[in-house]
C-alpha positions as CSV (number, residue, x, y, z in Angstrom):
1,M,-21.5,4.1,9.4
2,S,-18.8,4.9,6.8
3,V,-15.5,3.0,6.5
4,S,-13.6,6.2,7.2
5,R,-15.4,6.5,10.5
6,I,-14.8,2.9,11.4
7,D,-11.1,3.3,10.6
8,H,-10.8,6.4,12.7
9,D,-12.4,4.8,15.7
10,E,-10.1,1.7,15.4
11,K,-7.0,3.9,15.1
12,S,-8.1,5.7,18.3
13,H,-9.0,2.6,20.3
14,G,-6.6,0.0,18.9
15,G,-9.4,-1.9,17.2
16,P,-8.6,-5.2,15.6
17,Y,-9.1,-4.5,11.9
18,L,-6.3,-2.0,11.1
19,A,-4.0,-3.7,13.5
20,S,-4.4,-6.9,11.5
21,L,-3.4,-5.1,8.3
22,Q,0.2,-5.5,9.6
23,D,0.0,-9.2,10.2
24,A,-2.6,-10.4,7.6
25,S,0.1,-12.8,6.4
26,S,-0.7,-15.0,9.4
27,L,-3.9,-16.0,7.5
28,E,-2.0,-17.2,4.4
29,S,-2.1,-20.8,5.5
30,S,-5.6,-20.5,7.1
31,E,-8.7,-22.3,6.0
32,V,-10.5,-18.9,5.5
33,D,-10.0,-16.1,3.1
34,I,-7.2,-13.7,4.0
35,A,-9.8,-10.9,3.8
36,A,-11.0,-12.0,7.2
37,G,-7.8,-10.4,8.5
38,I,-8.9,-6.9,7.9
39,V,-12.7,-6.9,7.9
40,P,-15.2,-8.2,10.5
41,E,-17.9,-10.8,9.9
42,H,-20.6,-8.2,9.4
43,A,-20.7,-5.8,6.6
44,Q,-19.5,-2.2,7.0
45,A,-20.9,0.7,5.1
46,V,-18.7,2.0,2.3
47,D,-18.6,5.6,1.3
48,P,-19.4,5.6,-2.5
49,A,-16.8,8.3,-3.2
50,T,-14.1,6.3,-1.4
51,E,-15.1,3.2,-3.3
52,R,-14.8,5.0,-6.6
53,R,-11.4,6.3,-5.7
54,V,-10.2,2.8,-4.7
55,L,-11.6,1.2,-7.9
56,R,-9.8,3.9,-10.0
57,K,-6.5,3.2,-8.3
58,I,-6.9,-0.6,-8.8
59,D,-7.7,0.0,-12.4
60,L,-4.8,2.4,-13.0
61,Y,-2.3,0.0,-11.5
62,L,-3.4,-3.5,-12.6
63,I,-5.1,-3.1,-16.0
64,P,-2.1,-1.6,-17.9
65,L,0.2,-4.2,-16.5
66,M,-2.2,-7.1,-17.5
67,W,-2.8,-5.5,-20.9
68,M,0.9,-5.4,-21.7
69,G,1.5,-8.8,-20.2
70,Y,-1.1,-10.7,-22.1
71,G,-0.1,-8.7,-25.2
72,F,3.4,-10.2,-24.9
73,V,1.8,-13.7,-24.7
74,Y,-0.2,-13.2,-27.8
75,Y,2.6,-11.5,-29.7
76,D,5.0,-14.3,-28.7
77,K,2.7,-16.9,-30.2
78,A,1.6,-15.0,-33.3
79,I,5.1,-14.0,-34.5
80,L,5.6,-17.6,-35.7
81,G,3.3,-16.9,-38.6
82,S,5.3,-13.8,-39.6
83,A,8.7,-15.4,-38.9
84,A,7.7,-18.1,-41.3
85,L,7.3,-15.5,-44.0
86,F,10.7,-14.1,-43.2
87,G,12.7,-17.2,-44.0
88,M,12.2,-19.3,-40.8
89,T,10.4,-22.0,-42.7
90,K,13.3,-22.5,-45.1
91,D,16.1,-22.0,-42.5
92,L,14.7,-24.6,-40.1
93,S,13.2,-26.9,-42.8
94,L,9.7,-26.4,-41.5
95,S,8.3,-27.1,-45.0
96,V,9.2,-30.1,-47.0
97,V,8.9,-30.4,-50.8
98,N,7.9,-33.8,-52.2
99,T,9.5,-34.0,-55.6
100,H,8.1,-37.5,-56.3
101,T,4.7,-36.0,-57.1
102,K,3.8,-34.2,-60.3
103,P,3.7,-31.3,-59.8
104,P,5.9,-31.3,-56.7
105,T,3.9,-30.7,-53.5
106,T,4.9,-28.8,-50.3
107,S,4.0,-30.1,-46.8
108,T,3.9,-27.7,-43.9
109,T,3.2,-30.4,-41.3
110,R,6.3,-29.4,-39.3
111,L,5.1,-25.8,-39.1
112,S,1.7,-27.0,-37.9
113,W,3.4,-29.0,-35.2
114,A,5.7,-26.1,-34.3
115,T,2.5,-24.2,-33.6
116,S,0.7,-27.0,-31.8
117,I,3.6,-28.2,-29.6
118,F,3.6,-24.8,-27.8
119,Y,0.2,-25.6,-26.5
120,F,1.3,-29.1,-25.3
121,G,3.8,-27.2,-23.1
122,M,1.0,-24.9,-21.9
123,L,-1.1,-28.0,-21.1
124,A,1.7,-29.4,-19.0
125,G,2.2,-26.1,-17.1
126,L,-1.3,-24.8,-16.5
127,Y,-2.5,-26.6,-13.4
128,P,0.9,-26.5,-11.7
129,M,1.2,-22.8,-12.4
130,A,-2.4,-22.1,-11.3
131,F,-2.0,-23.8,-8.0
132,A,1.5,-22.4,-7.4
133,L,0.1,-18.9,-7.9
134,Q,-2.5,-19.6,-5.2
135,R,-0.1,-21.2,-2.8
136,F,2.8,-18.8,-2.9
137,Q,3.4,-15.1,-3.1
138,L,1.9,-14.0,-6.4
139,G,4.3,-11.3,-7.5
140,R,7.4,-13.3,-6.7
141,I,6.5,-16.4,-8.6
142,L,5.0,-14.5,-11.5
143,G,8.1,-12.3,-11.9
144,G,10.5,-15.1,-11.8
145,V,8.7,-17.3,-14.3
146,V,8.1,-14.3,-16.7
147,I,11.8,-13.5,-16.7
148,L,12.5,-17.2,-17.5
149,W,9.9,-17.0,-20.3
150,G,11.7,-13.9,-21.8
151,G,15.0,-15.8,-21.8
152,I,13.5,-18.8,-23.5
153,A,11.9,-16.6,-26.2
154,M,15.3,-14.9,-26.9
155,L,16.9,-18.3,-27.3
156,T,14.6,-19.0,-30.3
157,A,17.1,-17.0,-32.3
158,A,19.7,-19.6,-31.5
159,V,17.7,-22.5,-32.9
160,T,19.1,-24.1,-36.0
161,T,16.8,-27.1,-36.7
162,W,13.1,-27.9,-36.6
163,R,13.7,-30.4,-33.9
164,G,15.3,-27.7,-31.7
165,L,12.4,-25.4,-32.4
166,F,10.0,-28.1,-31.2
167,V,11.8,-28.4,-27.9
168,Q,12.1,-24.6,-27.5
169,R,8.4,-24.2,-28.3
170,F,7.4,-26.8,-25.7
171,F,9.3,-25.1,-22.8
172,L,8.1,-21.6,-24.0
173,G,4.5,-22.8,-23.7
174,F,5.2,-24.3,-20.3
175,V,6.4,-21.0,-18.8
176,E,3.9,-18.8,-20.6
177,S,1.1,-20.9,-19.0
178,I,1.5,-18.8,-15.8
179,I,0.0,-15.6,-17.3
180,P,-3.7,-16.5,-18.1
181,P,-4.6,-18.1,-14.7
182,A,-2.7,-15.3,-12.9
183,F,-4.6,-12.5,-14.6
184,M,-8.0,-14.3,-14.3
185,T,-7.5,-14.8,-10.5
186,I,-6.3,-11.3,-10.0
187,V,-9.4,-9.9,-11.6
188,S,-11.7,-12.2,-9.6
189,G,-9.9,-11.2,-6.4
190,Y,-10.1,-7.4,-6.9
191,Y,-13.4,-6.8,-8.7
192,T,-17.1,-7.5,-8.1
193,Q,-19.0,-9.9,-10.3
194,D,-20.6,-6.9,-12.1
195,E,-17.2,-5.4,-12.7
196,Q,-15.3,-8.5,-13.8
197,A,-16.6,-8.7,-17.4
198,L,-15.4,-5.3,-18.3
199,R,-12.0,-5.8,-16.6
200,Q,-11.5,-9.2,-18.1
201,S,-12.2,-7.6,-21.5
202,W,-9.7,-4.8,-20.9
203,W,-6.7,-7.1,-20.5
204,F,-7.9,-9.7,-23.0
205,S,-8.4,-6.9,-25.6
206,S,-4.6,-6.9,-26.0
207,T,-5.2,-9.9,-28.2
208,G,-6.5,-7.5,-30.8
209,G,-4.3,-4.6,-29.8
210,W,-1.1,-6.6,-30.1
211,T,-2.2,-8.1,-33.4
212,I,-1.9,-4.5,-34.6
213,I,1.2,-3.6,-32.7
214,G,2.9,-6.9,-33.5
215,G,2.0,-6.5,-37.2
216,A,3.5,-3.0,-37.2
217,L,6.7,-4.3,-35.5
218,N,7.0,-7.2,-37.9
219,Y,6.4,-4.8,-40.8
220,G,9.4,-2.8,-39.5
221,F,11.6,-5.9,-39.3
222,A,10.6,-6.7,-42.9
223,Q,12.6,-3.6,-43.9
224,I,15.9,-5.1,-42.6
225,S,18.0,-6.0,-45.6
226,S,21.4,-6.5,-43.9
227,G,22.9,-7.5,-40.6
228,A,24.5,-10.6,-38.9
229,L,21.1,-12.2,-38.1
230,K,18.1,-13.2,-40.1
231,R,15.0,-11.0,-39.8
232,W,13.0,-13.6,-37.9
233,Q,15.8,-13.8,-35.3
234,Y,15.6,-10.1,-34.6
235,I,11.8,-10.5,-33.9
236,Y,12.4,-13.1,-31.2
237,L,15.2,-11.2,-29.6
238,L,12.9,-8.1,-29.3
239,A,10.0,-10.1,-28.0
240,G,12.1,-11.9,-25.3
241,A,13.8,-8.6,-24.2
242,L,10.5,-6.9,-23.7
243,T,9.1,-9.8,-21.8
244,M,12.1,-9.8,-19.4
245,V,11.5,-6.1,-18.6
246,F,7.9,-7.0,-17.9
247,G,9.0,-9.8,-15.6
248,C,11.0,-7.4,-13.5
249,V,7.8,-5.2,-13.1
250,C,5.8,-8.3,-12.0
251,F,7.7,-8.5,-8.7
252,A,5.8,-5.4,-7.6
253,I,2.3,-7.0,-8.1
254,P,0.8,-7.4,-4.6
255,N,-0.4,-10.7,-3.3
256,S,-4.0,-9.4,-3.0
257,A,-6.1,-6.3,-2.1
258,V,-5.3,-7.1,1.5
259,S,-1.6,-6.2,1.0
260,A,-1.8,-3.9,-2.0
261,W,1.0,-1.4,-1.5
262,F,-0.6,1.2,-3.8
263,L,-3.6,1.5,-1.5
264,S,-3.6,3.1,2.0
265,P,-4.6,0.9,4.9
266,E,-8.1,2.5,4.9
267,E,-8.4,1.9,1.2
268,R,-7.5,-1.8,1.5
269,V,-10.5,-2.2,3.9
270,V,-12.7,-0.6,1.3
271,A,-11.2,-2.7,-1.5
272,V,-12.1,-5.9,0.4
273,E,-15.4,-4.8,1.9
274,R,-16.9,-4.0,-1.4
275,L,-16.4,-7.6,-2.6
276,R,-18.6,-9.0,0.2
277,K,-21.9,-9.0,-1.6
278,G,-20.7,-11.1,-4.5
279,Q,-19.6,-13.9,-2.2
280,T,-16.6,-14.7,-4.5
281,G,-13.9,-14.0,-1.9
282,V,-10.5,-12.4,-2.2
283,R,-7.7,-15.0,-1.7
284,C,-7.0,-18.1,0.3
285,Q,-3.6,-19.7,0.0
286,K,-4.5,-23.1,1.3
287,L,-5.2,-25.7,-1.4
288,K,-8.3,-27.6,-0.7
289,V,-8.8,-31.1,-2.4
290,S,-12.6,-30.9,-1.7
291,Q,-12.9,-27.9,-3.9
292,I,-11.0,-29.6,-6.7
293,R,-13.3,-32.6,-6.3
294,E,-16.3,-30.3,-6.5
295,A,-15.0,-28.6,-9.7
296,L,-14.5,-31.9,-11.4
297,L,-18.1,-32.8,-10.8
298,D,-19.5,-29.4,-11.7
299,V,-21.3,-29.4,-15.0
300,K,-20.8,-25.7,-15.6
301,V,-17.0,-26.1,-15.4
302,W,-17.2,-28.7,-18.2
303,L,-19.5,-26.6,-20.3
304,V,-17.2,-23.5,-20.0
305,A,-14.2,-25.6,-20.9
306,L,-15.8,-27.2,-23.9
307,M,-16.9,-23.8,-25.1
308,M,-13.4,-22.5,-24.8
309,A,-11.9,-25.5,-26.7
310,A,-14.3,-25.1,-29.5
311,A,-14.0,-21.3,-29.7
312,Y,-10.2,-21.2,-29.8
313,T,-9.7,-23.5,-32.7
314,V,-9.8,-20.3,-34.8
315,N,-6.8,-18.8,-33.0
316,G,-4.8,-22.0,-33.5
317,A,-5.1,-21.5,-37.2
318,V,-5.0,-17.7,-37.4
319,S,-2.1,-17.0,-35.1
320,G,0.2,-19.6,-36.7
321,F,-1.0,-19.5,-40.3
322,G,-2.9,-16.2,-40.7
323,P,-0.3,-14.3,-42.8
324,L,0.4,-17.5,-44.9
325,I,-3.4,-17.9,-45.6
326,V,-3.7,-14.3,-46.7
327,S,-0.7,-14.6,-48.9
328,T,-2.5,-17.3,-50.9
329,F,-5.1,-14.7,-51.9
330,G,-2.4,-13.1,-54.1
331,Y,-0.9,-10.6,-51.6
332,T,2.8,-10.0,-51.0
333,T,4.5,-10.9,-47.7
334,L,4.3,-7.3,-46.4
335,E,0.7,-6.9,-47.5
336,S,-0.2,-10.2,-45.7
337,I,1.2,-8.8,-42.5
338,L,-0.7,-5.5,-42.9
339,F,-4.0,-7.4,-43.3
340,Q,-3.6,-8.5,-39.7
341,F,-4.5,-4.9,-38.7
342,P,-8.2,-5.0,-39.5
343,L,-8.5,-8.5,-37.9
344,G,-6.9,-7.1,-34.8
345,G,-9.1,-4.0,-34.9
346,V,-12.3,-6.0,-35.0
347,C,-11.0,-8.2,-32.2
348,F,-9.9,-5.2,-30.0
349,I,-13.0,-3.0,-30.5
350,F,-15.6,-5.7,-30.0
351,I,-13.9,-7.2,-26.9
352,L,-14.2,-3.8,-25.3
353,I,-17.8,-3.3,-26.5
354,T,-19.1,-6.6,-25.2
355,G,-17.2,-6.1,-21.9
356,Y,-18.8,-2.7,-21.5
357,L,-22.3,-4.0,-22.4
358,S,-21.9,-6.9,-19.9
359,S,-21.1,-4.5,-17.1
360,R,-24.1,-2.3,-17.9
361,I,-26.9,-4.8,-18.7
362,P,-27.5,-7.6,-16.3
363,N,-27.4,-11.2,-17.5
364,I,-26.5,-10.5,-21.1
365,R,-23.1,-12.2,-21.4
366,L,-24.3,-15.5,-22.9
367,I,-26.6,-13.7,-25.3
368,L,-23.7,-11.5,-26.5
369,L,-21.5,-14.6,-26.8
370,I,-24.0,-16.3,-29.1
371,L,-24.4,-13.2,-31.3
372,C,-20.6,-12.9,-31.7
373,C,-20.4,-16.5,-32.9
374,I,-22.4,-15.6,-36.0
375,P,-19.8,-13.3,-37.7
376,V,-17.1,-16.0,-37.2
377,I,-19.3,-18.6,-38.9
378,A,-20.0,-16.2,-41.7
379,G,-16.4,-15.3,-42.1
380,C,-15.3,-18.9,-42.4
381,A,-18.0,-19.5,-45.0
382,M,-17.0,-16.4,-47.0
383,I,-13.3,-17.5,-47.2
384,W,-14.2,-21.1,-48.0
385,K,-16.8,-20.6,-50.7
386,S,-15.5,-17.4,-52.4
387,T,-13.3,-17.3,-55.4
388,W,-9.6,-16.9,-54.6
389,T,-8.7,-14.8,-57.5
390,H,-5.6,-12.5,-57.4
391,R,-6.1,-10.0,-54.7
392,A,-9.7,-11.1,-54.0
393,A,-11.7,-8.9,-51.6
394,T,-14.3,-11.4,-50.3
395,P,-11.9,-13.8,-48.6
396,V,-10.0,-10.9,-47.0
397,A,-13.4,-9.5,-45.7
398,G,-14.2,-12.9,-44.3
399,Y,-10.8,-13.2,-42.7
400,T,-11.3,-9.8,-41.0
401,I,-14.7,-10.6,-39.4
402,I,-13.2,-13.8,-38.0
403,G,-11.8,-11.4,-35.4
404,F,-15.2,-11.7,-33.6
405,F,-13.6,-14.8,-32.0
406,G,-11.9,-12.4,-29.6
407,P,-15.1,-11.2,-27.9
408,V,-16.4,-14.8,-27.8
409,V,-13.4,-16.0,-25.9
410,S,-13.4,-12.9,-23.6
411,L,-17.0,-13.6,-22.7
412,I,-16.3,-17.2,-22.0
413,I,-13.5,-16.2,-19.6
414,S,-15.7,-13.7,-17.7
415,I,-18.6,-16.1,-17.5
416,G,-16.4,-18.9,-16.2
417,M,-14.6,-16.8,-13.5
418,A,-17.6,-14.9,-12.3
419,N,-19.6,-18.1,-11.7
420,V,-17.3,-19.9,-9.3
421,A,-16.3,-19.2,-5.7
422,G,-13.6,-20.7,-3.4
423,A,-10.0,-20.0,-4.0
424,T,-8.9,-23.5,-5.1
425,K,-12.0,-23.9,-7.2
426,K,-11.3,-20.5,-8.9
427,S,-7.7,-21.7,-9.6
428,F,-9.1,-24.9,-11.0
429,M,-11.5,-23.1,-13.3
430,A,-8.8,-20.7,-14.5
431,G,-6.6,-23.7,-15.3
432,S,-9.5,-25.6,-17.0
433,I,-10.4,-22.6,-19.2
434,F,-6.9,-22.4,-20.5
435,V,-6.4,-26.2,-20.8
436,A,-9.3,-26.0,-23.1
437,Y,-7.7,-23.0,-24.8
438,C,-4.7,-25.2,-25.5
439,V,-6.8,-28.0,-26.9
440,G,-8.4,-25.6,-29.3
441,N,-5.1,-24.2,-30.4
442,I,-3.6,-27.7,-30.9
443,I,-6.6,-28.8,-33.1
444,G,-6.7,-25.6,-35.2
445,P,-3.3,-25.9,-37.0
446,Q,-4.0,-29.6,-37.7
447,L,-7.0,-28.7,-39.8
448,I,-4.8,-27.0,-42.3
449,K,-3.9,-29.6,-45.0
450,T,-1.5,-28.1,-47.6
451,P,-2.6,-30.5,-50.4
452,T,-6.2,-29.1,-50.1
453,L,-5.1,-25.5,-50.9
454,K,-6.7,-25.6,-54.3
455,R,-10.0,-26.5,-52.6
456,H,-9.6,-23.7,-50.1
457,Y,-8.7,-25.8,-47.1
458,P,-12.2,-27.3,-46.7
459,E,-11.3,-29.2,-43.5
460,L,-10.3,-26.0,-41.8
461,W,-13.3,-23.8,-42.6
462,L,-15.9,-26.6,-42.1
463,G,-14.2,-27.6,-38.9
464,L,-14.3,-24.1,-37.6
465,I,-18.0,-23.6,-38.5
466,I,-18.9,-26.9,-36.7
467,C,-16.9,-25.7,-33.6
468,Y,-18.8,-22.4,-33.4
469,C,-22.1,-24.1,-33.8
470,I,-21.1,-26.3,-30.8
471,V,-20.2,-23.1,-28.9
472,I,-23.7,-21.8,-29.5
473,V,-25.4,-25.0,-28.4
474,L,-23.3,-25.2,-25.2
475,A,-24.0,-21.5,-24.4
476,V,-27.7,-22.1,-24.6
477,I,-27.4,-25.1,-22.3
478,L,-25.3,-23.2,-19.8
479,Y,-27.8,-20.3,-19.8
480,F,-30.7,-22.6,-18.8
481,V,-28.5,-24.5,-16.2
482,L,-27.5,-21.2,-14.5
483,R,-31.0,-19.7,-14.6
484,A,-32.6,-22.8,-13.2
485,E,-30.1,-22.9,-10.3
486,N,-30.7,-19.2,-9.5
487,K,-34.4,-19.9,-9.4
488,R,-34.0,-22.9,-7.2
489,R,-31.9,-20.9,-4.7
490,D,-34.3,-18.0,-4.7
491,A,-37.1,-20.4,-3.8
492,L,-35.2,-22.2,-1.0
493,V,-33.3,-19.4,0.8
494,S,-34.9,-16.8,2.9
495,L,-32.5,-14.0,2.6
496,S,-30.6,-13.1,5.8
497,E,-28.3,-10.2,5.3
498,E,-26.4,-11.0,8.5
499,E,-25.8,-14.6,7.5
500,R,-24.8,-13.6,4.0
501,D,-22.2,-11.2,5.3
502,R,-20.8,-13.8,7.7
503,L,-20.3,-16.3,5.0
504,A,-18.7,-14.0,2.5
505,F,-15.0,-14.6,3.4
506,R,-15.2,-18.2,4.6
507,D,-13.6,-19.4,1.3
508,M,-16.8,-21.3,0.5
509,T,-17.5,-22.5,-3.1
510,D,-20.5,-21.3,-5.1
511,K,-22.2,-24.7,-4.4
512,E,-21.6,-24.5,-0.6
513,N,-22.7,-20.9,-0.3
514,P,-26.5,-20.6,-0.7
515,Y,-26.2,-16.8,-1.1
516,F,-24.1,-17.0,-4.2
517,R,-25.9,-16.1,-7.4
518,Y,-24.8,-17.0,-11.0
519,V,-24.4,-14.4,-13.7
520,L,-25.8,-15.1,-17.2
């Protein structure tokens, strides 16, 4: 029986499912998934044409918003590197010249900490934001915090000392921490396991896209030669203003597919019903301590988090110091900014390619992740061991293929979020992934030691190579852990379609639900 037929019958006879569409909010404090408010315990047939239409509407509404939103997050972080080239380093005393050495040496330790302290703010905010997003109305809390983030970003232009910048960067990181867990949980609540890798890659590809867009904007600001403000101040004013506009739009993001205003009541039933088979659920706003406890003891949560921490050390160095590193190859300030374009292009294109392949070929995500680690290792080695002559090509080529860190991280996100169930556990996983992200970003800038410039920053490149070797080892371990668990479940469980359907929206975790299967 098709969903459209079911909906017609219920409209005619006052059935419970469509009636509950109007009062699904009553389940917000319930122990079960709010999906239980609009679908019965047993699976209903879904018309393929209707499902495709619903999926297309979800994509058209959510993906552009998330792409822009995460683009602002990345641009906001990465503009520090360009701002440093535009006089911010001098204006705020972020670099210190030691005249007691011969020749005099320059320390950029303050700039390193200005980059790192942003992630300490994120660390402080991630778990509170992740659980607040689960507990309260998603659009309201997201919109309010994003507007606050835009205001804090604009206030960067008013900072006059490096101490003030440190404070501003901490609070900026705290409020920005709401975006990653929000988008990860949105995707896990609207899309099937098979669809999640591609959709996670779509919004995360803004990492590469906004490397290019941000570079173009910064190149434009470089042309400013007059005005009441410094060029770096204009950059932050624009970034903050754009973010505040985005925050206003966020208020329109629905709480879940159950209450999605851009879907008709019949389409909401389809949007929920199609998620039943994956057993990952839609949304439950009750925080469950038992699920947090389970996540803390779950080896795959730790493996995913460690992979993320190791993989994102690259971004910590590249986003804050990328243009400065390229300028040491003999290129001008403007040329150094333009060289962010090929890095961003590699990141953007291969995030999308790996997302597409993951959605088409079963259990290929961890294999793709390992393959994408290899160019990052090669790029680091090329930069480190090549000759840094004036306008040298080899280190620039190496810098470009480091952009493969983007698909590595995108795949880690999709693997982590597709392999947990239970609303609180999903929130915990989302927070853990980006806590690890912060750790990697804190470590990365600290590997850059200015006195080692003549030796090509050996601690940085060796450290990044070691980190990506660790990612490969952890990916192999995770592959065998997940495969072994799937085999164990296949051997123990005699498949009962009826029981599987009944458990789908009980807000059970992946460990509690014997019908859950892990993706590799």
